[in-house]
PyMOL Python script that loads the backbone (N, CA, C, O; Angstrom):
from pymol import cmd

cmd.read_pdbstr("""\
ATOM      1  N   MET A   1    -122.917  27.170 -91.142  1.00  0.00           N
ATOM      2  CA  MET A   1    -122.344  25.944 -90.659  1.00  0.00           C
ATOM      3  C   MET A   1    -122.974  24.763 -91.348  1.00  0.00           C
ATOM      4  O   MET A   1    -124.164  24.755 -91.661  1.00  0.00           O
ATOM      5  N   GLN A   2    -122.157  23.779 -91.573  1.00  0.00           N
ATOM      6  CA  GLN A   2    -122.627  22.582 -92.252  1.00  0.00           C
ATOM      7  C   GLN A   2    -122.884  21.495 -91.209  1.00  0.00           C
ATOM      8  O   GLN A   2    -122.053  21.240 -90.338  1.00  0.00           O
ATOM      9  N   LYS A   3    -124.057  20.859 -91.317  1.00  0.00           N
ATOM     10  CA  LYS A   3    -124.377  19.788 -90.368  1.00  0.00           C
ATOM     11  C   LYS A   3    -123.694  18.500 -90.789  1.00  0.00           C
ATOM     12  O   LYS A   3    -123.660  18.154 -91.970  1.00  0.00           O
ATOM     13  N   SER A   4    -123.144  17.788 -89.796  1.00  0.00           N
ATOM     14  CA  SER A   4    -122.497  16.504 -90.107  1.00  0.00           C
ATOM     15  C   SER A   4    -123.446  15.361 -89.740  1.00  0.00           C
ATOM     16  O   SER A   4    -124.381  15.537 -88.960  1.00  0.00           O
ATOM     17  N   ALA A   5    -123.188  14.207 -90.310  1.00  0.00           N
ATOM     18  CA  ALA A   5    -124.007  13.019 -90.039  1.00  0.00           C
ATOM     19  C   ALA A   5    -123.748  12.550 -88.610  1.00  0.00           C
ATOM     20  O   ALA A   5    -122.635  12.684 -88.101  1.00  0.00           O
ATOM     21  N   PRO A   6    -124.770  12.002 -87.970  1.00  0.00           N
ATOM     22  CA  PRO A   6    -124.567  11.515 -86.599  1.00  0.00           C
ATOM     23  C   PRO A   6    -123.535  10.390 -86.572  1.00  0.00           C
ATOM     24  O   PRO A   6    -123.474   9.558 -87.477  1.00  0.00           O
ATOM     25  N   VAL A   7    -122.738  10.385 -85.530  1.00  0.00           N
ATOM     26  CA  VAL A   7    -121.705   9.359 -85.355  1.00  0.00           C
ATOM     27  C   VAL A   7    -122.200   8.382 -84.282  1.00  0.00           C
ATOM     28  O   VAL A   7    -122.541   8.801 -83.176  1.00  0.00           O
ATOM     29  N   PRO A   8    -122.239   7.082 -84.603  1.00  0.00           N
ATOM     30  CA  PRO A   8    -122.689   6.124 -83.591  1.00  0.00           C
ATOM     31  C   PRO A   8    -121.704   6.065 -82.421  1.00  0.00           C
ATOM     32  O   PRO A   8    -120.490   6.122 -82.617  1.00  0.00           O
ATOM     33  N   ILE A   9    -122.238   5.950 -81.214  1.00  0.00           N
ATOM     34  CA  ILE A   9    -121.384   5.896 -80.033  1.00  0.00           C
ATOM     35  C   ILE A   9    -120.658   4.556 -79.960  1.00  0.00           C
ATOM     36  O   ILE A   9    -119.459   4.512 -79.683  1.00  0.00           O
ATOM     37  N   LEU A  10    -121.380   3.467 -80.207  1.00  0.00           N
ATOM     38  CA  LEU A  10    -120.776   2.142 -80.177  1.00  0.00           C
ATOM     39  C   LEU A  10    -120.892   1.515 -81.549  1.00  0.00           C
ATOM     40  O   LEU A  10    -121.976   1.469 -82.132  1.00  0.00           O
ATOM     41  N   ALA A  11    -119.791   1.038 -82.056  1.00  0.00           N
ATOM     42  CA  ALA A  11    -119.815   0.361 -83.349  1.00  0.00           C
ATOM     43  C   ALA A  11    -120.384  -1.047 -83.169  1.00  0.00           C
ATOM     44  O   ALA A  11    -120.173  -1.681 -82.135  1.00  0.00           O
ATOM     45  N   GLN A  12    -121.087  -1.517 -84.156  1.00  0.00           N
ATOM     46  CA  GLN A  12    -121.618  -2.871 -84.109  1.00  0.00           C
ATOM     47  C   GLN A  12    -120.473  -3.853 -84.310  1.00  0.00           C
ATOM     48  O   GLN A  12    -119.713  -3.738 -85.271  1.00  0.00           O
ATOM     49  N   ALA A  13    -120.349  -4.817 -83.406  1.00  0.00           N
ATOM     50  CA  ALA A  13    -119.293  -5.824 -83.490  1.00  0.00           C
ATOM     51  C   ALA A  13    -119.880  -7.168 -83.107  1.00  0.00           C
ATOM     52  O   ALA A  13    -120.857  -7.223 -82.360  1.00  0.00           O
ATOM     53  N   PRO A  14    -119.303  -8.256 -83.606  1.00  0.00           N
ATOM     54  CA  PRO A  14    -119.801  -9.568 -83.202  1.00  0.00           C
ATOM     55  C   PRO A  14    -119.583  -9.785 -81.707  1.00  0.00           C
ATOM     56  O   PRO A  14    -118.642  -9.242 -81.127  1.00  0.00           O
ATOM     57  N   LEU A  15    -120.453 -10.578 -81.088  1.00  0.00           N
ATOM     58  CA  LEU A  15    -120.323 -10.852 -79.660  1.00  0.00           C
ATOM     59  C   LEU A  15    -119.079 -11.684 -79.389  1.00  0.00           C
ATOM     60  O   LEU A  15    -118.745 -12.564 -80.182  1.00  0.00           O
ATOM     61  N   PRO A  16    -118.392 -11.423 -78.292  1.00  0.00           N
ATOM     62  CA  PRO A  16    -117.241 -12.260 -77.955  1.00  0.00           C
ATOM     63  C   PRO A  16    -117.696 -13.671 -77.600  1.00  0.00           C
ATOM     64  O   PRO A  16    -118.867 -13.885 -77.287  1.00  0.00           O
ATOM     65  N   VAL A  17    -116.795 -14.615 -77.646  1.00  0.00           N
ATOM     66  CA  VAL A  17    -117.122 -16.018 -77.395  1.00  0.00           C
ATOM     67  C   VAL A  17    -117.766 -16.192 -76.028  1.00  0.00           C
ATOM     68  O   VAL A  17    -118.692 -16.992 -75.891  1.00  0.00           O
ATOM     69  N   THR A  18    -117.310 -15.473 -75.021  1.00  0.00           N
ATOM     70  CA  THR A  18    -117.860 -15.636 -73.680  1.00  0.00           C
ATOM     71  C   THR A  18    -119.335 -15.265 -73.625  1.00  0.00           C
ATOM     72  O   THR A  18    -120.059 -15.780 -72.774  1.00  0.00           O
ATOM     73  N   MET A  19    -119.792 -14.400 -74.495  1.00  0.00           N
ATOM     74  CA  MET A  19    -121.196 -14.011 -74.483  1.00  0.00           C
ATOM     75  C   MET A  19    -122.059 -14.972 -75.299  1.00  0.00           C
ATOM     76  O   MET A  19    -123.279 -14.990 -75.132  1.00  0.00           O
ATOM     77  N   THR A  20    -121.454 -15.765 -76.174  1.00  0.00           N
ATOM     78  CA  THR A  20    -122.220 -16.720 -76.965  1.00  0.00           C
ATOM     79  C   THR A  20    -122.196 -18.104 -76.338  1.00  0.00           C
ATOM     80  O   THR A  20    -122.916 -18.988 -76.802  1.00  0.00           O
ATOM     81  N   ALA A  21    -121.391 -18.326 -75.294  1.00  0.00           N
ATOM     82  CA  ALA A  21    -121.260 -19.641 -74.676  1.00  0.00           C
ATOM     83  C   ALA A  21    -122.588 -20.222 -74.199  1.00  0.00           C
ATOM     84  O   ALA A  21    -122.816 -21.415 -74.401  1.00  0.00           O
ATOM     85  N   PRO A  22    -123.496 -19.430 -73.564  1.00  0.00           N
ATOM     86  CA  PRO A  22    -124.746 -20.039 -73.109  1.00  0.00           C
ATOM     87  C   PRO A  22    -125.573 -20.658 -74.230  1.00  0.00           C
ATOM     88  O   PRO A  22    -126.388 -21.542 -73.965  1.00  0.00           O
ATOM     89  N   ILE A  23    -125.391 -20.230 -75.447  1.00  0.00           N
ATOM     90  CA  ILE A  23    -126.115 -20.808 -76.572  1.00  0.00           C
ATOM     91  C   ILE A  23    -125.548 -22.185 -76.897  1.00  0.00           C
ATOM     92  O   ILE A  23    -126.286 -23.095 -77.274  1.00  0.00           O
ATOM     93  N   ASN A  24    -124.220 -22.332 -76.747  1.00  0.00           N
ATOM     94  CA  ASN A  24    -123.553 -23.571 -77.123  1.00  0.00           C
ATOM     95  C   ASN A  24    -123.551 -24.614 -76.008  1.00  0.00           C
ATOM     96  O   ASN A  24    -123.570 -25.811 -76.293  1.00  0.00           O
ATOM     97  N   PHE A  25    -123.529 -24.189 -74.761  1.00  0.00           N
ATOM     98  CA  PHE A  25    -123.429 -25.101 -73.628  1.00  0.00           C
ATOM     99  C   PHE A  25    -124.548 -24.810 -72.649  1.00  0.00           C
ATOM    100  O   PHE A  25    -124.759 -23.660 -72.264  1.00  0.00           O
ATOM    101  N   LYS A  26    -125.268 -25.850 -72.243  1.00  0.00           N
ATOM    102  CA  LYS A  26    -126.380 -25.662 -71.317  1.00  0.00           C
ATOM    103  C   LYS A  26    -126.091 -26.357 -69.995  1.00  0.00           C
ATOM    104  O   LYS A  26    -125.530 -27.452 -69.961  1.00  0.00           O
ATOM    105  N   THR A  27    -126.482 -25.705 -68.913  1.00  0.00           N
ATOM    106  CA  THR A  27    -126.503 -26.318 -67.599  1.00  0.00           C
ATOM    107  C   THR A  27    -127.966 -26.521 -67.253  1.00  0.00           C
ATOM    108  O   THR A  27    -128.749 -25.572 -67.259  1.00  0.00           O
ATOM    109  N   ILE A  28    -128.333 -27.753 -66.953  1.00  0.00           N
ATOM    110  CA  ILE A  28    -129.715 -28.085 -66.664  1.00  0.00           C
ATOM    111  C   ILE A  28    -129.801 -28.487 -65.195  1.00  0.00           C
ATOM    112  O   ILE A  28    -129.066 -29.364 -64.741  1.00  0.00           O
ATOM    113  N   ILE A  29    -130.708 -27.839 -64.452  1.00  0.00           N
ATOM    114  CA  ILE A  29    -130.898 -28.131 -63.042  1.00  0.00           C
ATOM    115  C   ILE A  29    -132.292 -28.713 -62.866  1.00  0.00           C
ATOM    116  O   ILE A  29    -133.290 -28.079 -63.210  1.00  0.00           O
ATOM    117  N   GLY A  30    -132.353 -29.934 -62.325  1.00  0.00           N
ATOM    118  CA  GLY A  30    -133.621 -30.648 -62.170  1.00  0.00           C
ATOM    119  C   GLY A  30    -134.482 -30.100 -61.049  1.00  0.00           C
ATOM    120  O   GLY A  30    -134.058 -29.240 -60.278  1.00  0.00           O
ATOM    121  N   ASP A  31    -135.700 -30.616 -60.974  1.00  0.00           N
ATOM    122  CA  ASP A  31    -136.657 -30.213 -59.942  1.00  0.00           C
ATOM    123  C   ASP A  31    -136.149 -30.612 -58.557  1.00  0.00           C
ATOM    124  O   ASP A  31    -135.561 -31.682 -58.392  1.00  0.00           O
ATOM    125  N   ALA A  32    -136.375 -29.755 -57.569  1.00  0.00           N
ATOM    126  CA  ALA A  32    -136.034 -29.981 -56.161  1.00  0.00           C
ATOM    127  C   ALA A  32    -134.535 -30.214 -55.949  1.00  0.00           C
ATOM    128  O   ALA A  32    -134.138 -30.797 -54.940  1.00  0.00           O
ATOM    129  N   ALA A  33    -133.716 -29.770 -56.876  1.00  0.00           N
ATOM    130  CA  ALA A  33    -132.265 -29.874 -56.700  1.00  0.00           C
ATOM    131  C   ALA A  33    -131.802 -28.751 -55.778  1.00  0.00           C
ATOM    132  O   ALA A  33    -132.393 -27.671 -55.759  1.00  0.00           O
ATOM    133  N   PHE A  34    -130.743 -29.012 -55.015  1.00  0.00           N
ATOM    134  CA  PHE A  34    -130.206 -28.025 -54.085  1.00  0.00           C
ATOM    135  C   PHE A  34    -128.746 -27.785 -54.443  1.00  0.00           C
ATOM    136  O   PHE A  34    -127.948 -28.722 -54.477  1.00  0.00           O
ATOM    137  N   ILE A  35    -128.395 -26.523 -54.710  1.00  0.00           N
ATOM    138  CA  ILE A  35    -127.019 -26.142 -55.029  1.00  0.00           C
ATOM    139  C   ILE A  35    -126.485 -25.363 -53.840  1.00  0.00           C
ATOM    140  O   ILE A  35    -127.007 -24.297 -53.516  1.00  0.00           O
ATOM    141  N   GLY A  36    -125.441 -25.883 -53.178  1.00  0.00           N
ATOM    142  CA  GLY A  36    -124.861 -25.226 -52.018  1.00  0.00           C
ATOM    143  C   GLY A  36    -124.215 -23.895 -52.384  1.00  0.00           C
ATOM    144  O   GLY A  36    -123.870 -23.654 -53.541  1.00  0.00           O
ATOM    145  N   SER A  37    -124.060 -23.041 -51.384  1.00  0.00           N
ATOM    146  CA  SER A  37    -123.500 -21.708 -51.625  1.00  0.00           C
ATOM    147  C   SER A  37    -122.061 -21.796 -52.122  1.00  0.00           C
ATOM    148  O   SER A  37    -121.323 -22.726 -51.798  1.00  0.00           O
ATOM    149  N   ASN A  38    -121.689 -20.800 -52.914  1.00  0.00           N
ATOM    150  CA  ASN A  38    -120.340 -20.661 -53.468  1.00  0.00           C
ATOM    151  C   ASN A  38    -119.935 -21.854 -54.342  1.00  0.00           C
ATOM    152  O   ASN A  38    -118.750 -22.173 -54.442  1.00  0.00           O
ATOM    153  N   SER A  39    -120.902 -22.504 -54.967  1.00  0.00           N
ATOM    154  CA  SER A  39    -120.620 -23.619 -55.872  1.00  0.00           C
ATOM    155  C   SER A  39    -120.507 -23.103 -57.298  1.00  0.00           C
ATOM    156  O   SER A  39    -121.106 -22.090 -57.658  1.00  0.00           O
ATOM    157  N   SER A  40    -119.736 -23.810 -58.095  1.00  0.00           N
ATOM    158  CA  SER A  40    -119.582 -23.471 -59.511  1.00  0.00           C
ATOM    159  C   SER A  40    -119.974 -24.685 -60.342  1.00  0.00           C
ATOM    160  O   SER A  40    -119.508 -25.798 -60.101  1.00  0.00           O
ATOM    161  N   LEU A  41    -120.839 -24.450 -61.323  1.00  0.00           N
ATOM    162  CA  LEU A  41    -121.234 -25.502 -62.249  1.00  0.00           C
ATOM    163  C   LEU A  41    -120.572 -25.183 -63.580  1.00  0.00           C
ATOM    164  O   LEU A  41    -120.876 -24.165 -64.202  1.00  0.00           O
ATOM    165  N   VAL A  42    -119.667 -26.053 -64.017  1.00  0.00           N
ATOM    166  CA  VAL A  42    -118.913 -25.812 -65.239  1.00  0.00           C
ATOM    167  C   VAL A  42    -119.670 -26.467 -66.393  1.00  0.00           C
ATOM    168  O   VAL A  42    -119.698 -27.691 -66.517  1.00  0.00           O
ATOM    169  N   ALA A  43    -120.284 -25.627 -67.239  1.00  0.00           N
ATOM    170  CA  ALA A  43    -121.141 -26.105 -68.329  1.00  0.00           C
ATOM    171  C   ALA A  43    -120.330 -26.908 -69.341  1.00  0.00           C
ATOM    172  O   ALA A  43    -119.146 -26.627 -69.523  1.00  0.00           O
ATOM    173  N   PRO A  44    -120.912 -27.872 -69.987  1.00  0.00           N
ATOM    174  CA  PRO A  44    -122.292 -28.330 -69.856  1.00  0.00           C
ATOM    175  C   PRO A  44    -122.413 -29.426 -68.799  1.00  0.00           C
ATOM    176  O   PRO A  44    -121.717 -30.438 -68.883  1.00  0.00           O
ATOM    177  N   VAL A  45    -123.276 -29.241 -67.816  1.00  0.00           N
ATOM    178  CA  VAL A  45    -123.566 -30.264 -66.813  1.00  0.00           C
ATOM    179  C   VAL A  45    -125.068 -30.325 -66.580  1.00  0.00           C
ATOM    180  O   VAL A  45    -125.795 -29.368 -66.845  1.00  0.00           O
ATOM    181  N   THR A  46    -125.514 -31.468 -66.079  1.00  0.00           N
ATOM    182  CA  THR A  46    -126.906 -31.651 -65.715  1.00  0.00           C
ATOM    183  C   THR A  46    -126.952 -32.056 -64.251  1.00  0.00           C
ATOM    184  O   THR A  46    -126.294 -33.013 -63.844  1.00  0.00           O
ATOM    185  N   ILE A  47    -127.727 -31.327 -63.464  1.00  0.00           N
ATOM    186  CA  ILE A  47    -127.943 -31.658 -62.063  1.00  0.00           C
ATOM    187  C   ILE A  47    -129.316 -32.319 -61.996  1.00  0.00           C
ATOM    188  O   ILE A  47    -130.322 -31.698 -62.341  1.00  0.00           O
ATOM    189  N   GLY A  48    -129.364 -33.567 -61.556  1.00  0.00           N
ATOM    190  CA  GLY A  48    -130.590 -34.352 -61.599  1.00  0.00           C
ATOM    191  C   GLY A  48    -131.647 -33.901 -60.611  1.00  0.00           C
ATOM    192  O   GLY A  48    -131.390 -33.072 -59.738  1.00  0.00           O
ATOM    193  N   ASN A  49    -132.844 -34.460 -60.761  1.00  0.00           N
ATOM    194  CA  ASN A  49    -133.968 -34.158 -59.873  1.00  0.00           C
ATOM    195  C   ASN A  49    -133.627 -34.579 -58.446  1.00  0.00           C
ATOM    196  O   ASN A  49    -133.188 -35.706 -58.216  1.00  0.00           O
ATOM    197  N   GLY A  50    -133.830 -33.671 -57.486  1.00  0.00           N
ATOM    198  CA  GLY A  50    -133.596 -33.983 -56.086  1.00  0.00           C
ATOM    199  C   GLY A  50    -132.138 -34.139 -55.703  1.00  0.00           C
ATOM    200  O   GLY A  50    -131.844 -34.583 -54.593  1.00  0.00           O
ATOM    201  N   ALA A  51    -131.226 -33.792 -56.579  1.00  0.00           N
ATOM    202  CA  ALA A  51    -129.786 -33.918 -56.290  1.00  0.00           C
ATOM    203  C   ALA A  51    -129.328 -32.776 -55.388  1.00  0.00           C
ATOM    204  O   ALA A  51    -129.951 -31.715 -55.350  1.00  0.00           O
ATOM    205  N   THR A  52    -128.227 -33.006 -54.660  1.00  0.00           N
ATOM    206  CA  THR A  52    -127.655 -32.003 -53.773  1.00  0.00           C
ATOM    207  C   THR A  52    -126.203 -31.788 -54.155  1.00  0.00           C
ATOM    208  O   THR A  52    -125.447 -32.747 -54.312  1.00  0.00           O
ATOM    209  N   VAL A  53    -125.807 -30.516 -54.307  1.00  0.00           N
ATOM    210  CA  VAL A  53    -124.417 -30.158 -54.588  1.00  0.00           C
ATOM    211  C   VAL A  53    -123.873 -29.484 -53.338  1.00  0.00           C
ATOM    212  O   VAL A  53    -124.428 -28.490 -52.872  1.00  0.00           O
ATOM    213  N   GLY A  54    -122.788 -30.024 -52.796  1.00  0.00           N
ATOM    214  CA  GLY A  54    -122.189 -29.485 -51.576  1.00  0.00           C
ATOM    215  C   GLY A  54    -121.652 -28.081 -51.777  1.00  0.00           C
ATOM    216  O   GLY A  54    -121.236 -27.709 -52.874  1.00  0.00           O
ATOM    217  N   ALA A  55    -121.666 -27.305 -50.701  1.00  0.00           N
ATOM    218  CA  ALA A  55    -121.209 -25.914 -50.755  1.00  0.00           C
ATOM    219  C   ALA A  55    -119.740 -25.845 -51.169  1.00  0.00           C
ATOM    220  O   ALA A  55    -118.923 -26.657 -50.735  1.00  0.00           O
ATOM    221  N   GLY A  56    -119.418 -24.873 -52.006  1.00  0.00           N
ATOM    222  CA  GLY A  56    -118.045 -24.642 -52.440  1.00  0.00           C
ATOM    223  C   GLY A  56    -117.533 -25.623 -53.476  1.00  0.00           C
ATOM    224  O   GLY A  56    -116.341 -25.629 -53.781  1.00  0.00           O
ATOM    225  N   SER A  57    -118.407 -26.448 -54.022  1.00  0.00           N
ATOM    226  CA  SER A  57    -117.985 -27.452 -54.994  1.00  0.00           C
ATOM    227  C   SER A  57    -117.834 -26.855 -56.388  1.00  0.00           C
ATOM    228  O   SER A  57    -118.487 -25.871 -56.733  1.00  0.00           O
ATOM    229  N   VAL A  58    -116.965 -27.468 -57.177  1.00  0.00           N
ATOM    230  CA  VAL A  58    -116.825 -27.140 -58.595  1.00  0.00           C
ATOM    231  C   VAL A  58    -117.247 -28.394 -59.345  1.00  0.00           C
ATOM    232  O   VAL A  58    -116.501 -29.371 -59.409  1.00  0.00           O
ATOM    233  N   ILE A  59    -118.446 -28.360 -59.909  1.00  0.00           N
ATOM    234  CA  ILE A  59    -119.016 -29.542 -60.549  1.00  0.00           C
ATOM    235  C   ILE A  59    -118.681 -29.525 -62.037  1.00  0.00           C
ATOM    236  O   ILE A  59    -119.019 -28.585 -62.757  1.00  0.00           O
ATOM    237  N   THR A  60    -118.008 -30.588 -62.481  1.00  0.00           N
ATOM    238  CA  THR A  60    -117.557 -30.675 -63.872  1.00  0.00           C
ATOM    239  C   THR A  60    -118.220 -31.809 -64.638  1.00  0.00           C
ATOM    240  O   THR A  60    -118.060 -31.917 -65.854  1.00  0.00           O
ATOM    241  N   ARG A  61    -118.970 -32.660 -63.929  1.00  0.00           N
ATOM    242  CA  ARG A  61    -119.658 -33.784 -64.572  1.00  0.00           C
ATOM    243  C   ARG A  61    -121.107 -33.821 -64.115  1.00  0.00           C
ATOM    244  O   ARG A  61    -121.470 -33.193 -63.120  1.00  0.00           O
ATOM    245  N   ASP A  62    -121.933 -34.558 -64.844  1.00  0.00           N
ATOM    246  CA  ASP A  62    -123.351 -34.661 -64.507  1.00  0.00           C
ATOM    247  C   ASP A  62    -123.542 -35.298 -63.133  1.00  0.00           C
ATOM    248  O   ASP A  62    -122.755 -36.146 -62.713  1.00  0.00           O
ATOM    249  N   VAL A  63    -124.599 -34.876 -62.441  1.00  0.00           N
ATOM    250  CA  VAL A  63    -124.973 -35.423 -61.135  1.00  0.00           C
ATOM    251  C   VAL A  63    -126.296 -36.153 -61.316  1.00  0.00           C
ATOM    252  O   VAL A  63    -127.263 -35.581 -61.818  1.00  0.00           O
ATOM    253  N   ALA A  64    -126.337 -37.419 -60.908  1.00  0.00           N
ATOM    254  CA  ALA A  64    -127.532 -38.248 -61.093  1.00  0.00           C
ATOM    255  C   ALA A  64    -128.662 -37.790 -60.174  1.00  0.00           C
ATOM    256  O   ALA A  64    -128.439 -37.054 -59.213  1.00  0.00           O
ATOM    257  N   ASP A  65    -129.887 -38.241 -60.489  1.00  0.00           N
ATOM    258  CA  ASP A  65    -131.047 -37.934 -59.648  1.00  0.00           C
ATOM    259  C   ASP A  65    -130.805 -38.426 -58.217  1.00  0.00           C
ATOM    260  O   ASP A  65    -130.232 -39.496 -58.010  1.00  0.00           O
ATOM    261  N   HIS A  66    -131.246 -37.639 -57.239  1.00  0.00           N
ATOM    262  CA  HIS A  66    -131.212 -37.988 -55.813  1.00  0.00           C
ATOM    263  C   HIS A  66    -129.815 -38.381 -55.347  1.00  0.00           C
ATOM    264  O   HIS A  66    -129.666 -39.298 -54.539  1.00  0.00           O
ATOM    265  N   SER A  67    -128.794 -37.697 -55.848  1.00  0.00           N
ATOM    266  CA  SER A  67    -127.411 -37.960 -55.454  1.00  0.00           C
ATOM    267  C   SER A  67    -126.822 -36.744 -54.763  1.00  0.00           C
ATOM    268  O   SER A  67    -127.282 -35.618 -54.953  1.00  0.00           O
ATOM    269  N   LEU A  68    -125.796 -36.991 -53.956  1.00  0.00           N
ATOM    270  CA  LEU A  68    -125.031 -35.929 -53.326  1.00  0.00           C
ATOM    271  C   LEU A  68    -123.722 -35.817 -54.080  1.00  0.00           C
ATOM    272  O   LEU A  68    -123.029 -36.818 -54.261  1.00  0.00           O
ATOM    273  N   ALA A  69    -123.368 -34.619 -54.524  1.00  0.00           N
ATOM    274  CA  ALA A  69    -122.106 -34.411 -55.236  1.00  0.00           C
ATOM    275  C   ALA A  69    -121.336 -33.292 -54.551  1.00  0.00           C
ATOM    276  O   ALA A  69    -121.892 -32.237 -54.249  1.00  0.00           O
ATOM    277  N   PHE A  70    -120.073 -33.528 -54.312  1.00  0.00           N
ATOM    278  CA  PHE A  70    -119.203 -32.499 -53.759  1.00  0.00           C
ATOM    279  C   PHE A  70    -117.826 -32.744 -54.346  1.00  0.00           C
ATOM    280  O   PHE A  70    -117.443 -33.885 -54.605  1.00  0.00           O
ATOM    281  N   GLU A  71    -117.098 -31.683 -54.550  1.00  0.00           N
ATOM    282  CA  GLU A  71    -115.821 -31.824 -55.233  1.00  0.00           C
ATOM    283  C   GLU A  71    -114.857 -30.775 -54.725  1.00  0.00           C
ATOM    284  O   GLU A  71    -115.172 -29.585 -54.697  1.00  0.00           O
ATOM    285  N   ARG A  72    -113.713 -31.209 -54.335  1.00  0.00           N
ATOM    286  CA  ARG A  72    -112.621 -30.304 -53.993  1.00  0.00           C
ATOM    287  C   ARG A  72    -111.464 -30.543 -54.959  1.00  0.00           C
ATOM    288  O   ARG A  72    -110.932 -29.596 -55.538  1.00  0.00           O
ATOM    289  N   SER A  73    -111.077 -31.794 -55.134  1.00  0.00           N
ATOM    290  CA  SER A  73    -110.043 -32.117 -56.111  1.00  0.00           C
ATOM    291  C   SER A  73    -110.558 -33.145 -57.117  1.00  0.00           C
ATOM    292  O   SER A  73    -110.295 -33.032 -58.314  1.00  0.00           O
ATOM    293  N   LYS A  74    -111.284 -34.136 -56.635  1.00  0.00           N
ATOM    294  CA  LYS A  74    -111.908 -35.137 -57.502  1.00  0.00           C
ATOM    295  C   LYS A  74    -113.381 -35.189 -57.132  1.00  0.00           C
ATOM    296  O   LYS A  74    -113.719 -35.304 -55.954  1.00  0.00           O
ATOM    297  N   GLN A  75    -114.250 -35.108 -58.112  1.00  0.00           N
ATOM    298  CA  GLN A  75    -115.695 -35.093 -57.829  1.00  0.00           C
ATOM    299  C   GLN A  75    -116.136 -36.447 -57.290  1.00  0.00           C
ATOM    300  O   GLN A  75    -115.842 -37.490 -57.873  1.00  0.00           O
ATOM    301  N   LEU A  76    -116.844 -36.413 -56.169  1.00  0.00           N
ATOM    302  CA  LEU A  76    -117.389 -37.623 -55.562  1.00  0.00           C
ATOM    303  C   LEU A  76    -118.904 -37.526 -55.585  1.00  0.00           C
ATOM    304  O   LEU A  76    -119.467 -36.437 -55.470  1.00  0.00           O
ATOM    305  N   SER A  77    -119.561 -38.669 -55.732  1.00  0.00           N
ATOM    306  CA  SER A  77    -121.018 -38.703 -55.707  1.00  0.00           C
ATOM    307  C   SER A  77    -121.473 -39.845 -54.829  1.00  0.00           C
ATOM    308  O   SER A  77    -120.834 -40.897 -54.799  1.00  0.00           O
ATOM    309  N   LYS A  78    -122.567 -39.655 -54.115  1.00  0.00           N
ATOM    310  CA  LYS A  78    -123.167 -40.704 -53.298  1.00  0.00           C
ATOM    311  C   LYS A  78    -124.584 -40.916 -53.810  1.00  0.00           C
ATOM    312  O   LYS A  78    -125.406 -40.001 -53.765  1.00  0.00           O
ATOM    313  N   ASP A  79    -124.872 -42.114 -54.293  1.00  0.00           N
ATOM    314  CA  ASP A  79    -126.184 -42.424 -54.868  1.00  0.00           C
ATOM    315  C   ASP A  79    -127.260 -42.515 -53.790  1.00  0.00           C
ATOM    316  O   ASP A  79    -126.977 -42.835 -52.636  1.00  0.00           O
ATOM    317  N   ASN A  80    -128.483 -42.232 -54.184  1.00  0.00           N
ATOM    318  CA  ASN A  80    -129.670 -42.333 -53.331  1.00  0.00           C
ATOM    319  C   ASN A  80    -129.532 -41.555 -52.028  1.00  0.00           C
ATOM    320  O   ASN A  80    -129.910 -42.043 -50.963  1.00  0.00           O
ATOM    321  N   TYR A  81    -128.996 -40.356 -52.115  1.00  0.00           N
ATOM    322  CA  TYR A  81    -128.810 -39.496 -50.945  1.00  0.00           C
ATOM    323  C   TYR A  81    -130.112 -38.776 -50.627  1.00  0.00           C
ATOM    324  O   TYR A  81    -130.786 -38.275 -51.527  1.00  0.00           O
ATOM    325  N   GLN A  82    -130.462 -38.727 -49.353  1.00  0.00           N
ATOM    326  CA  GLN A  82    -131.648 -38.006 -48.892  1.00  0.00           C
ATOM    327  C   GLN A  82    -131.194 -36.895 -47.960  1.00  0.00           C
ATOM    328  O   GLN A  82    -130.518 -37.165 -46.967  1.00  0.00           O
ATOM    329  N   ARG A  83    -131.554 -35.646 -48.261  1.00  0.00           N
ATOM    330  CA  ARG A  83    -131.234 -34.542 -47.360  1.00  0.00           C
ATOM    331  C   ARG A  83    -132.016 -34.726 -46.062  1.00  0.00           C
ATOM    332  O   ARG A  83    -133.181 -35.120 -46.092  1.00  0.00           O
ATOM    333  N   PRO A  84    -131.380 -34.443 -44.919  1.00  0.00           N
ATOM    334  CA  PRO A  84    -132.119 -34.533 -43.653  1.00  0.00           C
ATOM    335  C   PRO A  84    -133.255 -33.512 -43.637  1.00  0.00           C
ATOM    336  O   PRO A  84    -133.091 -32.386 -44.107  1.00  0.00           O
ATOM    337  N   GLN A  85    -134.393 -33.904 -43.099  1.00  0.00           N
ATOM    338  CA  GLN A  85    -135.530 -33.012 -43.002  1.00  0.00           C
ATOM    339  C   GLN A  85    -135.464 -32.249 -41.686  1.00  0.00           C
ATOM    340  O   GLN A  85    -135.119 -32.819 -40.651  1.00  0.00           O
ATOM    341  N   LYS A  86    -135.791 -30.977 -41.723  1.00  0.00           N
ATOM    342  CA  LYS A  86    -135.831 -30.165 -40.511  1.00  0.00           C
ATOM    343  C   LYS A  86    -137.024 -30.596 -39.672  1.00  0.00           C
ATOM    344  O   LYS A  86    -138.096 -30.902 -40.193  1.00  0.00           O
ATOM    345  N   LEU A  87    -136.812 -30.614 -38.354  1.00  0.00           N
ATOM    346  CA  LEU A  87    -137.910 -30.953 -37.458  1.00  0.00           C
ATOM    347  C   LEU A  87    -138.849 -29.772 -37.353  1.00  0.00           C
ATOM    348  O   LEU A  87    -138.408 -28.641 -37.149  1.00  0.00           O
ATOM    349  N   LYS A  88    -140.137 -30.023 -37.491  1.00  0.00           N
ATOM    350  CA  LYS A  88    -141.126 -28.954 -37.367  1.00  0.00           C
ATOM    351  C   LYS A  88    -141.590 -28.878 -35.928  1.00  0.00           C
ATOM    352  O   LYS A  88    -141.860 -29.895 -35.289  1.00  0.00           O
ATOM    353  N   LYS A  89    -141.675 -27.670 -35.436  1.00  0.00           N
ATOM    354  CA  LYS A  89    -142.091 -27.467 -34.039  1.00  0.00           C
ATOM    355  C   LYS A  89    -143.574 -27.321 -33.926  1.00  0.00           C
ATOM    356  O   LYS A  89    -144.095 -27.143 -32.825  1.00  0.00           O
TER     357      LYS A  89
END
""", "prot")
cmd.dss("prot")
cmd.show_as("cartoon", "prot")
cmd.util.cbc("prot")
cmd.orient("prot")
């Protein structure tokens, strides 16, 4: 019997665009920023230091420092927003 050369299982191919996107577009999240559950950040966006993104929002533009951003149809922002502090017992 004649031995054959090994056949690669996966051929080398260039990465699809979706896998190279993080290199081209960055999402930057600042210190003490809060991203609500089920939110989507559409890159490239920057979430500022201490900013809050409302739950279920789709953020398409940058959010300034210490701002509240929430979006359902049109993104709204409230400047100088402070999250309520929990009372300590």
